BAFI-3210 file (N, C-alpha, C; in Angstrom, 3 decimals, decimal comma, padded with zeros to 6 digits):
// residues 288
n [1|2|3|4|5|6|7|8|9|10|11|12|13|14|15|16|17|18|19|20|21|22|23|24|25|26|27|28|29|30|31|32|33|34|35|36|37|38|39|40|41|42|43|44|45|46|47|48|49|50|51|52|53|54|55|56|57|58|59|60|61|62|63|64|65|66|67|68|69|70|71|72|73|74|75|76|77|78|79|80|81|82|83|84|85|86|87|88|89|90|91|92|93|94|95|96|97|98|99|100|101|102|103|104|105|106|107|108|109|110|111|112|113|114|115|116|117|118|119|120|121|122|123|124|125|126|127|128|129|130|131|132|133|134|135|136|137|138|139|140|141|142|143|144|145|146|147|148|149|150|151|152|153|154|155|156|157|158|159|160|161|162|163|164|165|166|167|168|169|170|171|172|173|174|175|176|177|178|179|180|181|182|183|184|185|186|187|188|189|190|191|192|193|194|195|196|197|198|199|200|201|202|203|204|205|206|207|208|209|210|211|212|213|214|215|216|217|218|219|220|221|222|223|224|225|226|227|228|229|230|231|232|233|234|235|236|237|238|239|240|241|242|243|244|245|246|247|248|249|250|251|252|253|254|255|256|257|258|259|260|261|262|263|264|265|266|267|268|269|270|271|272|273|274|275|276|277|278|279|280|281|282|283|284|285|286|287|288]
n.u [-023,627|-025,601|-024,743|-022,180|-022,325|-024,035|-022,079|-020,461|-021,601|-022,014|-019,587|-018,869|-020,682|-019,700|-017,120|-017,801|-019,130|-016,846|-015,113|-016,780|-016,527|-013,958|-013,346|-014,015|-017,446|-019,537|-018,923|-019,416|-016,953|-015,472|-014,983|-012,232|-010,546|-009,149|-008,192|-005,725|-003,828|-002,584|-001,445|001,755|003,058|001,527|001,811|004,643|004,479|002,723|005,013|007,082|005,572|004,892|007,562|008,097|006,201|004,893|007,104|008,487|007,856|006,063|007,116|008,147|008,635|009,003|009,336|011,817|013,959|014,743|012,683|011,500|011,788|009,808|007,785|008,864|011,420|014,338|017,728|019,838|017,803|016,224|018,096|018,730|016,944|014,645|015,861|016,266|016,214|018,276|021,214|021,775|020,391|018,943|018,200|015,230|012,714|013,081|011,829|012,061|011,818|012,709|011,538|011,727|011,026|008,752|007,135|006,637|005,624|003,997|002,161|002,094|003,956|004,076|001,971|003,353|003,574|003,830|001,638|-000,514|-002,649|-003,662|-004,698|-006,756|-009,096|-012,182|-015,928|-017,285|-015,564|-012,047|-009,101|-008,044|-009,965|-010,534|-008,387|-008,276|-010,693|-010,138|-007,441|-008,797|-010,840|-010,132|-010,385|-010,551|-009,727|-010,353|-009,899|-008,591|-005,265|-002,893|-004,802|-006,537|-008,720|-010,384|-013,516|-013,350|-011,679|-012,156|-010,629|-007,817|-004,601|-002,718|-002,185|-002,950|-001,373|-001,397|-001,945|-001,767|-002,079|-004,392|-006,228|-008,129|-010,890|-014,691|-016,813|-019,986|-021,229|-024,216|-025,743|-027,872|-029,126|-030,006|-031,671|-030,872|-032,280|-030,272|-030,651|-032,624|-032,101|-033,330|-034,778|-035,018|-036,149|-035,137|-032,056|-031,416|-028,251|-026,536|-023,015|-020,978|-018,087|-016,088|-014,255|-011,724|-011,707|-013,295|-015,391|-018,508|-022,355|-025,693|-028,476|-031,446|-034,125|-035,932|-039,566|-041,474|-040,944|-039,933|-037,716|-033,812|-030,931|-027,814|-025,614|-024,072|-021,499|-020,834|-019,010|-017,684|-016,687|-013,434|-011,143|-008,605|-006,566|-003,562|-004,267|-006,930|-009,517|-010,541|-007,339|-006,082|-007,558|-006,585|-003,922|-003,890|-005,044|-003,080|-001,035|-002,757|-002,561|000,389|000,731|-000,731|-000,343|002,547|001,348|001,267|003,342|003,193|001,119|-000,128|000,982|000,496|-001,942|-001,925|-000,583|-002,726|-004,675|-003,769|-003,066|-005,619|-006,614|-004,962|-005,992|-008,377|-007,784|-006,632|-008,670|-010,220|-009,359|-008,507|-011,132|-012,064|-009,710|-010,129|-012,810|-011,926|-010,655|-012,736|-014,096|-013,882|-013,902|-016,802]
n.v [020,918|019,908|021,962|021,197|019,015|019,891|021,197|019,268|017,825|019,117|019,432|016,963|016,805|018,680|017,852|015,377|016,467|017,498|015,858|013,969|015,918|016,764|014,359|013,783|013,230|013,859|012,598|009,333|006,816|004,709|001,045|-000,471|-002,961|-005,548|-007,470|-007,466|-006,911|-008,788|-010,021|-010,857|-009,510|-007,718|-005,564|-004,904|-003,853|-001,772|-000,983|000,233|001,486|003,546|004,505|005,855|007,164|009,193|009,914|011,674|014,020|013,659|012,631|009,274|009,113|007,701|005,205|002,464|001,935|-000,746|-002,443|-003,247|-005,928|-007,050|-007,838|-009,146|-008,588|-007,635|-006,683|-005,815|-005,754|-003,333|-001,744|-001,800|-000,745|001,093|002,416|005,535|008,043|007,888|006,842|004,005|001,007|001,045|003,630|006,107|006,691|009,231|012,615|013,105|016,759|019,327|021,060|024,277|024,387|023,021|024,445|026,814|026,099|025,002|025,838|024,765|022,185|019,704|016,310|014,139|010,821|008,202|007,533|007,598|006,048|005,656|007,743|008,836|007,295|006,911|007,060|006,820|004,971|003,089|004,237|003,034|003,132|005,941|006,683|004,531|005,323|008,203|008,432|007,811|009,722|012,071|015,214|017,613|020,495|023,810|026,157|025,811|026,226|024,207|022,705|020,623|018,779|017,113|015,391|014,242|015,684|018,732|021,687|020,202|020,380|019,266|018,026|015,759|012,711|010,550|010,825|010,266|007,436|006,976|009,072|011,732|013,348|014,069|016,452|016,532|018,881|019,358|021,387|022,365|025,089|027,069|029,822|033,575|036,421|039,258|041,750|040,929|038,710|035,846|033,386|032,567|030,912|028,189|027,572|025,949|024,919|023,755|022,740|022,286|020,399|020,183|017,724|019,007|020,417|022,949|025,292|025,164|027,061|026,655|027,534|028,152|028,797|027,128|026,108|026,202|024,734|022,049|021,203|020,500|021,483|020,042|018,569|017,001|014,717|014,125|011,750|011,673|009,199|008,153|009,183|008,530|007,844|005,423|003,272|000,606|001,539|-000,925|-001,864|000,602|001,026|-001,490|-000,863|001,558|000,286|-001,570|000,391|001,790|-000,387|-000,667|001,728|001,307|-000,644|000,470|001,836|000,511|-001,657|-004,453|-005,324|-007,534|-009,624|-009,551|-010,160|-012,955|-013,857|-013,532|-015,320|-017,494|-017,392|-016,994|-019,858|-021,138|-020,153|-021,101|-024,255|-023,724|-022,729|-025,192|-027,089|-026,273|-026,301|-029,336|-029,730|-028,209|-029,535|-031,827|-031,435|-030,967|-032,445|-034,526|-033,381|-032,275]
n.w [034,618|032,907|030,896|030,492|029,413|026,881|026,018|024,979|022,849|021,618|020,411|019,533|017,384|015,778|015,137|013,827|011,407|010,445|009,942|007,850|005,941|005,072|004,506|001,865|001,834|-000,192|-002,381|-003,299|-002,453|-004,441|-004,615|-003,455|-004,831|-002,431|-002,460|-003,799|-001,533|-000,747|-002,970|-004,489|-006,687|-007,358|-005,453|-005,667|-008,415|-007,773|-005,869|-007,944|-009,452|-007,696|-006,886|-009,781|-010,255|-008,020|-006,085|-006,927|-006,334|-003,465|-000,475|001,203|004,301|006,631|005,309|004,459|002,092|002,294|003,437|001,237|000,889|002,340|000,371|-001,706|-003,088|-003,586|-002,181|-004,172|-006,255|-005,743|-005,614|-007,953|-009,228|-008,171|-006,476|-006,318|-005,480|-003,121|-001,786|-000,057|000,722|002,972|003,526|004,189|002,103|000,237|-000,792|-004,251|-004,990|-004,406|-001,347|-001,363|-004,361|-004,385|-003,427|-004,636|-007,270|-006,667|-004,510|-002,189|-000,228|-001,076|000,299|002,662|001,877|003,319|005,509|004,470|003,536|006,020|007,164|005,582|006,109|007,117|007,813|005,511|004,054|003,333|003,418|001,351|-000,294|-000,633|-001,883|-003,852|-005,224|-005,772|-007,597|-009,720|-010,415|-012,038|-013,816|-017,140|-016,910|-017,524|-016,213|-014,201|-012,484|-013,547|-015,293|-014,757|-012,782|-009,827|-008,852|-006,359|-004,294|-004,487|-006,477|-006,252|-005,968|-007,171|-009,779|-012,979|-013,062|-014,360|-016,915|-019,102|-019,244|-018,453|-019,931|-021,108|-019,561|-019,368|-017,265|-015,189|-012,879|-010,763|-009,214|-006,325|-005,099|-001,863|-002,270|-000,768|000,524|000,247|001,552|003,456|004,798|004,096|003,135|-000,316|-002,386|-004,362|-006,698|-009,653|-010,807|-013,302|-014,556|-016,771|-018,016|-020,868|-022,705|-023,587|-021,216|-021,147|-020,167|-019,307|-018,462|-017,173|-015,638|-013,508|-012,037|-009,438|-009,060|-006,386|-002,813|-002,333|-002,014|-001,812|-001,047|-002,786|-004,128|-007,105|-008,662|-012,310|-014,550|-017,397|-019,953|-020,397|-022,343|-025,415|-023,595|-023,586|-022,031|-021,375|-019,652|-017,311|-017,650|-016,624|-014,386|-013,305|-012,799|-011,298|-009,144|-008,198|-007,244|-005,286|-003,273|-002,876|-001,660|000,595|002,322|002,798|004,843|006,966|006,957|008,617|008,602|007,216|007,905|011,081|010,705|009,716|011,748|013,917|013,075|013,715|016,601|017,294|017,188|019,026|021,462|021,056|020,924|023,576|025,673|025,206|026,478|028,400|030,123|030,366|031,809|034,418|035,003|035,321|037,557|039,095|040,146|041,875|043,944|043,998]
ca.u [-023,611|-025,945|-024,224|-021,220|-023,401|-024,682|-021,083|-019,510|-022,791|-021,640|-018,256|-018,859|-021,442|-019,010|-016,197|-018,181|-019,891|-016,268|-014,408|-017,694|-016,417|-012,614|-013,113|-015,030|-018,798|-020,227|-018,484|-019,215|-016,194|-015,480|-014,637|-010,410|-010,094|-008,916|-007,290|-004,125|-002,940|-001,595|-000,528|003,092|003,072|000,956|002,577|006,052|004,440|002,520|006,363|007,517|004,869|005,170|009,095|008,523|005,144|004,570|008,409|008,989|006,901|005,837|008,216|008,042|009,927|008,716|009,375|012,504|013,953|015,139|011,418|010,487|012,214|009,126|007,370|009,874|012,298|015,769|018,338|020,129|016,716|015,750|019,658|019,033|015,469|013,802|017,001|016,562|016,775|018,758|022,423|021,372|018,830|018,611|017,601|014,280|012,223|013,008|011,349|013,436|011,969|013,464|010,998|011,399|010,311|007,112|005,968|006,723|005,055|002,241|001,885|002,427|004,809|002,823|001,974|004,493|002,566|004,140|000,507|-002,040|-004,209|-004,520|-004,825|-007,523|-009,792|-013,325|-016,959|-017,612|-014,859|-011,110|-008,153|-007,817|-011,153|-010,477|-007,123|-008,636|-011,258|-009,284|-006,501|-009,699|-011,389|-009,810|-011,514|-010,054|-010,645|-009,102|-009,938|-007,590|-003,763|-002,528|-005,613|-007,266|-009,601|-010,822|-014,606|-013,558|-010,992|-012,178|-010,057|-007,128|-003,100|-001,874|-001,959|-003,152|000,116|-001,794|-003,343|-001,324|-002,708|-006,611|-006,553|-008,454|-012,426|-015,039|-017,792|-021,095|-021,755|-025,432|-026,131|-028,957|-029,081|-030,891|-031,027|-031,494|-032,627|-029,393|-030,879|-033,742|-031,721|-034,654|-034,217|-036,745|-036,405|-033,707|-031,713|-031,051|-026,931|-025,209|-021,963|-020,016|-016,540|-015,888|-013,316|-010,838|-011,632|-013,585|-016,342|-020,156|-023,124|-026,734|-029,168|-033,095|-035,329|-036,830|-040,759|-042,071|-040,468|-039,695|-036,523|-033,018|-029,689|-027,120|-023,770|-023,870|-020,964|-020,973|-018,280|-017,540|-015,942|-012,265|-010,426|-007,238|-005,269|-002,847|-005,222|-008,475|-010,214|-009,758|-006,373|-005,959|-008,485|-006,002|-002,749|-004,419|-005,134|-001,449|-000,500|-002,917|-002,355|001,773|000,550|-001,732|000,681|003,289|001,197|001,696|004,047|003,217|-000,794|-000,490|001,576|-000,472|-003,248|-002,066|-000,140|-003,597|-005,605|-003,283|-003,775|-007,434|-006,447|-004,509|-006,456|-009,346|-007,960|-006,602|-009,991|-011,235|-008,174|-008,594|-012,522|-011,810|-008,986|-011,113|-013,743|-011,675|-009,822|-013,791|-015,836|-013,906|-014,342|-018,109]
ca.v [019,550|020,470|022,888|020,634|018,113|020,179|021,422|017,777|017,282|020,170|019,440|015,996|017,005|019,305|016,888|014,739|016,963|017,712|014,502|013,872|016,731|016,106|012,704|014,112|012,253|014,701|011,988|008,124|006,075|003,408|-000,081|-000,828|-004,595|-006,434|-009,053|-006,758|-006,350|-010,136|-010,480|-010,104|-008,955|-006,605|-004,903|-004,744|-003,452|-000,675|000,304|000,552|003,000|004,829|005,429|006,436|008,395|009,479|009,917|013,127|015,238|013,152|011,787|008,467|009,479|006,599|003,874|002,486|001,026|-002,196|-002,741|-003,783|-006,898|-007,622|-008,003|-010,347|-007,506|-008,396|-005,391|-006,039|-005,541|-002,232|-001,116|-001,610|-000,731|001,740|003,297|007,100|009,141|007,716|006,112|003,015|000,819|001,355|004,569|006,464|007,330|010,827|012,971|014,317|017,527|020,431|021,854|025,571|024,380|022,662|025,897|027,920|025,752|024,364|026,368|024,269|021,438|018,139|015,798|012,879|009,662|007,449|006,758|008,313|005,194|005,387|009,024|009,097|006,541|007,669|006,490|007,044|004,083|002,739|004,869|002,576|003,359|007,280|006,717|004,308|006,600|009,723|008,493|007,791|011,089|013,591|015,677|018,184|021,919|024,801|027,133|025,350|026,650|022,886|022,358|019,055|018,939|015,693|015,108|013,911|016,895|019,560|022,180|020,076|021,636|018,157|017,473|013,955|012,062|009,357|011,157|010,119|006,160|007,049|009,530|012,923|012,904|015,788|016,421|017,700|019,342|019,518|021,843|022,964|025,788|027,873|031,885|034,135|037,777|039,472|042,744|040,198|037,215|034,813|032,609|033,029|029,803|027,630|027,765|024,088|024,951|022,409|023,095|021,246|020,743|018,847|016,614|019,905|021,627|023,732|025,519|026,311|026,628|026,806|027,676|027,717|028,764|026,049|026,161|025,764|024,765|020,913|021,113|020,497|021,638|019,058|018,447|015,675|014,943|012,813|011,818|010,945|008,301|008,760|008,978|009,385|007,401|004,380|002,037|000,605|001,611|-002,078|-001,753|001,934|000,451|-002,301|000,136|002,349|-000,906|-001,747|001,680|001,959|-001,786|-000,438|002,563|001,082|-001,734|001,684|002,939|-000,091|-002,555|-005,461|-005,606|-008,840|-010,393|-009,702|-010,793|-014,388|-014,606|-013,260|-016,431|-019,010|-016,897|-017,380|-020,975|-021,691|-020,390|-022,105|-025,399|-024,144|-023,080|-026,378|-028,263|-025,590|-026,774|-030,216|-029,746|-027,833|-030,136|-033,044|-031,269|-030,372|-033,451|-035,175|-031,950|-031,561]
ca.w [034,233|031,787|029,685|029,588|027,596|025,623|024,640|024,352|022,337|020,207|020,148|018,753|016,278|014,667|014,385|013,068|010,457|009,411|009,402|006,872|005,099|004,976|003,254|000,968|001,689|-001,222|-003,955|-003,446|-002,748|-004,963|-003,406|-003,342|-004,521|-001,096|-002,443|-003,863|-000,645|-000,638|-004,564|-004,074|-007,768|-007,105|-004,402|-006,629|-009,541|-006,862|-005,817|-008,991|-010,069|-006,856|-007,300|-010,975|-010,304|-007,003|-005,422|-007,468|-005,558|-002,264|-000,306|002,572|005,138|007,449|004,704|004,083|000,607|002,393|003,613|-000,033|000,759|002,682|-000,649|-002,310|-003,544|-003,025|-002,204|-005,730|-007,013|-005,258|-005,685|-009,489|-010,704|-007,674|-005,727|-007,075|-004,114|-002,064|-001,927|000,516|000,644|004,895|003,912|003,891|000,820|000,407|-002,011|-005,183|-005,336|-003,335|-000,736|-002,027|-005,695|-004,533|-002,841|-006,235|-008,485|-006,296|-003,652|-000,947|-000,499|-001,625|001,533|002,913|001,951|004,614|006,120|003,882|003,813|007,495|007,471|004,722|006,508|007,500|007,480|004,399|003,420|004,056|002,754|000,301|-001,395|-001,087|-002,597|-005,309|-006,089|-005,952|-008,897|-011,148|-010,622|-012,503|-014,983|-017,545|-016,249|-018,076|-015,324|-013,000|-013,025|-014,285|-016,868|-014,283|-011,373|-009,448|-008,042|-004,815|-003,820|-005,660|-006,943|-005,985|-006,575|-007,487|-011,587|-013,250|-013,188|-015,158|-017,922|-020,291|-019,067|-018,385|-021,218|-020,738|-019,553|-019,058|-015,685|-014,829|-011,708|-010,729|-007,865|-006,112|-003,972|-001,391|-002,581|000,028|-000,006|001,164|002,390|004,517|005,037|004,531|001,454|-001,082|-003,485|-005,214|-007,916|-009,961|-011,766|-014,184|-014,917|-017,662|-018,052|-021,808|-022,396|-023,375|-019,937|-021,519|-018,665|-019,424|-017,485|-017,351|-014,474|-013,511|-010,793|-009,398|-008,702|-005,396|-001,914|-002,286|-002,756|-000,909|-001,560|-002,969|-004,999|-007,632|-009,860|-013,186|-014,955|-018,845|-020,098|-020,295|-023,973|-025,625|-022,990|-023,456|-021,596|-021,322|-018,472|-016,985|-017,468|-015,886|-012,835|-012,640|-012,397|-009,905|-007,855|-007,668|-006,706|-004,046|-002,492|-002,050|-000,594|001,682|002,554|003,080|005,893|007,989|006,729|009,189|009,007|006,692|009,345|012,073|010,886|009,601|013,165|014,662|013,018|014,915|018,071|017,789|016,844|019,689|022,277|020,991|021,473|025,012|026,092|025,713|027,225|030,375|030,536|030,530|033,145|035,175|034,980|036,112|038,554|040,875|039,755|043,133|045,006|044,507]
c.u [-024,587|-025,423|-022,972|-021,491|-023,087|-022,946|-020,215|-020,515|-022,443|-020,661|-018,188|-019,474|-020,303|-017,735|-016,707|-018,795|-018,019|-015,033|-015,455|-016,726|-014,909|-012,619|-013,809|-016,295|-019,254|-019,858|-018,748|-017,897|-016,521|-014,575|-013,234|-011,087|-008,956|-007,240|-005,923|-003,346|-002,148|-001,559|000,571|003,136|002,701|001,573|003,978|005,553|003,759|003,910|007,133|006,844|005,219|006,526|008,735|007,515|005,329|006,074|009,210|008,631|006,849|007,064|007,052|008,495|009,865|008,959|010,630|012,940|013,727|014,000|010,569|011,174|010,615|007,917|007,825|010,371|013,382|016,377|018,918|018,969|016,534|016,833|019,661|017,863|014,778|015,034|017,211|016,710|017,296|020,327|022,321|020,428|018,140|018,153|016,186|013,700|012,260|012,547|012,348|013,358|012,445|011,793|010,769|010,664|008,838|006,382|005,997|006,009|003,838|001,654|001,747|003,074|003,776|003,007|003,208|003,194|002,501|002,393|-000,498|-002,897|-004,556|-004,953|-006,613|-008,882|-010,929|-014,596|-017,645|-017,018|-013,217|-010,417|-008,099|-008,576|-010,841|-009,542|-007,158|-009,122|-010,668|-008,092|-007,870|-010,781|-011,181|-010,313|-010,794|-011,077|-009,750|-009,321|-008,990|-005,498|-003,154|-003,798|-006,386|-007,793|-009,916|-012,594|-014,486|-012,640|-010,909|-011,231|-008,929|-005,799|-002,620|-002,582|-002,317|-002,009|-000,109|-002,192|-003,253|-001,912|-003,853|-007,005|-007,265|-010,327|-013,507|-016,361|-018,505|-020,988|-023,054|-025,352|-027,341|-028,757|-029,800|-030,600|-031,681|-030,773|-031,212|-029,751|-032,133|-033,343|-032,594|-034,455|-035,887|-036,975|-035,221|-033,312|-031,130|-029,578|-026,876|-024,261|-021,257|-018,721|-016,591|-014,454|-011,791|-010,577|-012,691|-014,969|-017,656|-021,311|-024,433|-027,647|-030,777|-033,247|-036,102|-038,208|-040,833|-040,846|-040,072|-038,602|-035,223|-031,379|-028,908|-026,736|-024,286|-023,048|-021,058|-019,680|-018,099|-016,950|-014,450|-012,045|-009,157|-006,537|-004,780|-003,212|-006,322|-008,872|-009,995|-008,676|-006,062|-006,628|-007,213|-004,250|-002,896|-004,296|-003,958|-001,130|-001,183|-002,165|-000,904|001,458|-000,040|-000,710|002,134|003,181|001,133|002,017|003,898|001,517|-001,030|-000,003|001,033|-001,631|-003,280|-001,104|-001,836|-005,057|-005,036|-003,201|-004,965|-007,241|-006,423|-005,428|-008,112|-009,418|-007,476|-007,662|-010,572|-010,377|-008,374|-009,604|-012,343|-010,657|-009,803|-012,456|-013,467|-010,981|-011,258|-014,309|-015,213|-014,171|-016,117|-018,440]
c.v [019,732|021,105|021,887|019,813|018,690|020,511|020,311|017,110|017,969|020,043|018,206|015,712|017,812|018,553|015,858|015,067|017,360|016,823|014,122|014,358|016,624|014,895|013,157|013,179|012,599|013,500|010,609|007,452|004,933|001,953|-000,848|-002,552|-005,080|-006,829|-008,755|-006,893|-007,564|-010,606|-009,401|-009,111|-007,982|-004,974|-004,602|-003,925|-001,359|000,058|001,160|002,109|004,453|005,453|006,256|007,469|009,421|010,167|011,158|014,169|014,808|012,464|010,129|008,424|008,385|005,565|003,838|001,616|-000,495|-002,690|-003,598|-005,092|-008,111|-008,323|-008,603|-009,404|-007,844|-007,052|-004,968|-005,412|-004,149|-001,409|-000,407|-000,986|000,829|002,750|004,830|008,281|008,778|006,733|004,147|002,606|000,667|002,863|005,283|007,122|008,442|011,650|013,577|015,168|018,589|021,101|023,659|025,312|023,922|023,704|026,944|027,110|025,323|025,187|026,152|022,914|020,257|017,504|015,057|012,012|008,225|006,499|007,869|007,507|005,354|006,869|009,457|008,278|007,248|006,814|005,956|005,660|004,246|004,167|004,338|002,933|004,473|007,156|006,256|005,352|008,205|009,852|008,125|008,506|012,236|013,678|017,117|019,656|022,806|026,095|027,149|025,921|024,961|021,841|020,886|019,547|017,421|016,396|015,082|014,863|017,914|020,804|021,540|020,606|020,316|018,083|016,245|013,408|011,014|009,762|010,762|008,076|006,528|007,867|011,032|012,634|013,924|015,275|016,739|017,299|019,774|019,673|022,673|023,529|026,657|029,303|032,601|035,469|038,556|040,951|042,017|039,293|036,037|034,484|032,645|032,068|029,088|027,702|026,675|025,168|024,092|023,362|022,038|021,875|019,048|018,108|017,167|020,715|022,941|024,437|025,947|026,048|026,935|027,055|028,219|027,840|027,277|026,395|025,386|025,566|023,080|020,789|021,220|021,075|020,418|019,524|017,140|015,804|013,782|013,088|011,059|010,217|008,709|008,427|009,494|008,839|005,866|003,206|001,815|000,935|000,039|-002,254|-001,024|001,403|-000,646|-002,115|000,909|001,399|-001,051|-000,529|002,101|001,132|-001,342|000,536|002,629|-000,006|-000,755|001,895|001,981|-001,811|-004,270|-006,162|-007,203|-009,872|-010,111|-010,363|-012,521|-014,794|-014,709|-014,822|-017,614|-018,246|-017,730|-019,095|-021,832|-021,391|-020,824|-023,746|-025,322|-023,876|-024,517|-027,334|-027,805|-026,129|-028,219|-030,832|-029,482|-028,526|-031,830|-033,092|-030,992|-031,231|-034,133|-034,059|-031,921|-032,938]
c.w [032,860|030,295|029,470|029,029|026,948|024,779|024,107|023,261|020,904|019,271|019,078|017,250|015,150|014,268|013,592|011,527|009,583|008,951|008,196|005,612|004,439|004,255|002,252|000,302|000,420|-001,986|-003,158|-002,872|-003,503|-004,102|-003,813|-003,425|-003,621|-001,173|-002,968|-003,140|-000,175|-001,613|-004,266|-005,315|-007,663|-006,765|-005,016|-007,751|-008,832|-006,978|-006,777|-009,680|-008,953|-007,045|-008,201|-010,675|-009,318|-006,356|-005,661|-006,847|-003,848|-001,783|000,461|003,538|006,016|007,023|004,383|002,758|000,960|002,948|002,534|000,132|001,610|001,547|-001,584|-003,083|-002,927|-002,987|-003,453|-006,444|-006,617|-005,689|-007,367|-010,292|-009,805|-006,638|-006,436|-006,786|-003,588|-002,319|-001,307|000,507|002,552|004,893|003,647|002,985|000,736|-000,843|-002,545|-005,644|-003,924|-002,906|-001,749|-003,026|-005,828|-004,011|-003,892|-006,731|-007,691|-005,229|-002,163|-001,251|-000,713|-000,112|001,227|003,068|002,840|005,121|005,549|003,953|004,837|007,588|006,701|004,873|007,445|007,372|006,772|003,563|004,248|003,664|001,186|-000,744|-001,507|-001,989|-004,154|-006,144|-006,595|-007,243|-010,414|-011,206|-011,295|-014,051|-015,899|-016,916|-016,352|-017,418|-013,930|-013,704|-013,982|-014,884|-015,859|-012,927|-010,694|-008,986|-007,027|-003,958|-004,461|-005,578|-006,233|-006,299|-007,232|-009,200|-011,670|-013,988|-014,446|-016,496|-019,149|-020,794|-019,259|-019,618|-020,485|-020,786|-019,068|-017,692|-016,015|-013,599|-011,721|-009,398|-007,573|-004,927|-003,494|-001,997|-001,756|-000,145|001,022|001,940|004,137|005,606|004,931|002,876|000,598|-002,295|-003,467|-006,322|-008,339|-011,319|-012,162|-014,745|-015,698|-018,288|-019,279|-022,166|-022,643|-021,967|-020,279|-020,484|-019,569|-018,367|-017,617|-015,731|-014,849|-012,318|-010,549|-008,608|-007,300|-004,178|-001,416|-002,338|-001,512|-001,478|-001,531|-004,187|-005,664|-008,687|-010,799|-013,861|-016,177|-018,756|-020,574|-022,135|-024,170|-024,772|-023,990|-022,940|-021,655|-019,906|-017,595|-016,929|-016,520|-014,613|-011,813|-011,879|-011,567|-008,672|-007,156|-006,739|-005,160|-003,164|-002,260|-001,133|000,405|002,759|003,796|004,680|007,010|007,042|007,358|009,288|008,422|007,437|010,433|012,242|010,138|010,979|013,689|014,397|013,698|015,990|018,660|017,845|018,163|021,044|022,092|021,311|022,878|025,680|026,173|026,249|028,512|030,631|031,063|031,554|034,146|035,508|035,688|037,430|039,844|040,854|040,725|044,219|045,276|044,934]
res [m|k|n|l|v|k|h|l|a|a|l|v|s|a|l|s|i|g|s|a|f|a|a|g|a|a|y|p|l|d|h|f|p|t|e|k|l|t|q|q|a|a|l|q|n|g|a|k|l|f|v|n|y|c|l|n|c|h|g|a|a|l|m|r|y|n|r|l|q|d|i|g|l|t|d|e|q|v|k|r|s|l|l|f|t|a|e|k|v|g|e|p|m|k|v|a|i|r|a|a|d|a|k|e|w|f|g|a|l|p|p|d|l|s|v|i|a|r|a|r|s|s|g|a|g|s|g|a|d|w|l|y|t|y|l|r|s|y|f|r|d|s|t|r|p|h|g|w|n|n|v|l|f|e|n|v|g|m|p|h|v|f|w|e|q|q|g|s|r|g|a|t|l|e|e|v|r|e|v|v|d|e|q|t|g|k|a|t|g|f|v|k|s|v|v|t|f|d|a|n|g|v|r|s|e|k|s|e|k|l|d|g|r|n|h|h|a|s|r|h|w|t|l|s|a|p|a|g|g|n|m|s|q|a|q|y|d|e|t|v|a|d|l|v|a|y|i|t|y|m|s|d|p|t|a|q|t|r|t|r|l|g|v|w|v|m|l|f|l|g|v|f|t|v|i|a|w|y|l|n|r|e|y|w|k|d|v|k]
***
């Protein structure tokens, strides 16, 4: 029994560490403006952005075009402006790129985004928080094949599709790591390295040995202000928020409806409880 408890504890610990790592816990998540989820104009703009910028490589096989009626778009509007990868509004949002081409260009098929907002949810924040941070955390990196990197998802295979809107930015990584002697396997101290990428992606690095042992391993990214984009930072944040709002809606289209119904159900149960309590009192008063 004790061994079973130990194994279960180890499994829970491993899963917790793995989840934190996968969620990008080393970089803090920005808070997604949740009011966007109830703004029809934001959701419609997000749908337009998704079709024009995401659906070229990423599919949304669990989402059909006619569900866009839920955010106020008619079938005619969908056919005229958004139906690029299908022939009928009842079809799913299929990816435009061929699977073979995607594997050749990116090394792997880009993931389907139908439920990505739910999949990226973790203890560090919601899936919407993750997406909102991710799309605003790109920087230039000339060492990468496509010239871009991301502080939240390091060495990501996806290039920065909104670089014209946001512009280019640099980044700095400060890392403290433990130095281990290869022969003895013992720690001999700590080294601090500062890796800098300028706005053109040129990489430079400086390292120094830290005195004493009152240090711990750490990694910290800092992004410089973007420059050269055709949007201000506020405008770009607003655009990304609209896109993330749509992707979040797409992962659970009935979420807002359930929330509205839930309020009425709770009110009904509250009123019903009061009435039931009075009926119960009237029924039992003569019996007592």
